[in-house]
C-alpha positions, 0 to 999 in steps of 0.5 A: 955247814953249821959255820956257813949258817951261823954266819947268816944268823938266821934262815927261812928254807924252802921245805919239801920233806925230801932228803936234802931239805930235811937234813938242811932244816935239822942242821939249821936247828942245830945251829941257830935255834928254832927262834932263827930258822923258818921251814916253808912248805910251797903246797899245790897239787903237784905236791905229793901228800905223802911228801907233805906228811913226811915234811910234817913229821921231820919237822914235829921230830926235830922241832922245825918250825913250819909255814905252809903257803899256797902256790899257784902255778896251775894258774900260769899258762906257761906252767900249765903248757908243760914246755922244757923249762917248766920247772922255771915257771914253777919255781918262780912262783915259789920263790916269788912268794917265799922271798917275801916272807923271809924279808917281812920275818927278818931272816937273813938267808933264803935257802934250798936243798940243792946239792952238789949232784943237782948242779948237773943236768937239766935244771931250769928251777935254778935259774928263778932260785938265783934270781930271787936270791935263794942260796943252796948251802949244800951244793956251795959246800959240796955235798952230794946226795950220798953224803947228805944221806949218811949224814942224816943217817947219823943224826937219825933223821928218817928221810935218810934212806927215802927215795927221791920224789920230785913234783908229780908234774915230772911224770907228765911228758912235755907238751902235754898239759899239766892238770890237776885230773892228770896229777891226781892219777900219777899220785894215785897210781904211785900211792897204790903201788907203794901199798903193794910194798913196792920199795925204792925208786918209782916212777908211774909216768903219764901217757894218755890212757897209758901209765908207764911204770920204772921201778928200781932193779930189784923191785923189777926183778921181783915183779917181772918174776911173778904175777903182775896182775895186782900191780896192773889192777893197782894202776888201773884203779887209779884211772888208766886203762893200759899199764906198762911195765918198763923193762928198762926200770927206774930212770931219772929224768927219762922224760927228759930223754924222750922229750929231746932235752937230754941225751940217752 
């Protein structure tokens, strides 16, 4: 990874504060120095506040220079309509803003945190990255998510055990419009569940007035064996009238299955 980055000499990084981009940013600082690295955060209604706080904390701890830019995918009716390729329109907006910044600042390569495991499955946003010349060194060099977690742990990067946290729009079924209100409700519900001490993978899937809650296996077992009143009330306080605890537990991309994009 160090040799790959040094081969370019400078880099701009699409920086979300997730496990992958946090690791990539920290390695880039070691390889190139702070003067040759810029981590760029795209801010929008679909980006969770907790994720932003994590990104800033990693940057502060490891001396990563950060630039924040507002993205306006919510003004794109194609994105708002929430088709199965919604991520393409989101990433097109993101990279169309980050690529010019990298060019103006003379940074040799724009990169993202895509890893080897991300190369399979439904990933329409990858096409937008390719169209804007974005490189994915973690994937190109064969790093899996497990590899990145282990290497992050060795480096003391606090995100090493952090659950994956895709954008909030991923909680809304395809064909249901993405709106600031719906995103805010999902975010508030997940924040409330975290406040109850729920750890690991967690999703609140938006189905109108119904919130379908997916928990990691250990948490699901714990809540099935306990009074779940506090869980239901926490989600209702976020604006939902009905709450369902999904007995199948957390499933990454479960709305892709529901939408017929991928097989069950």
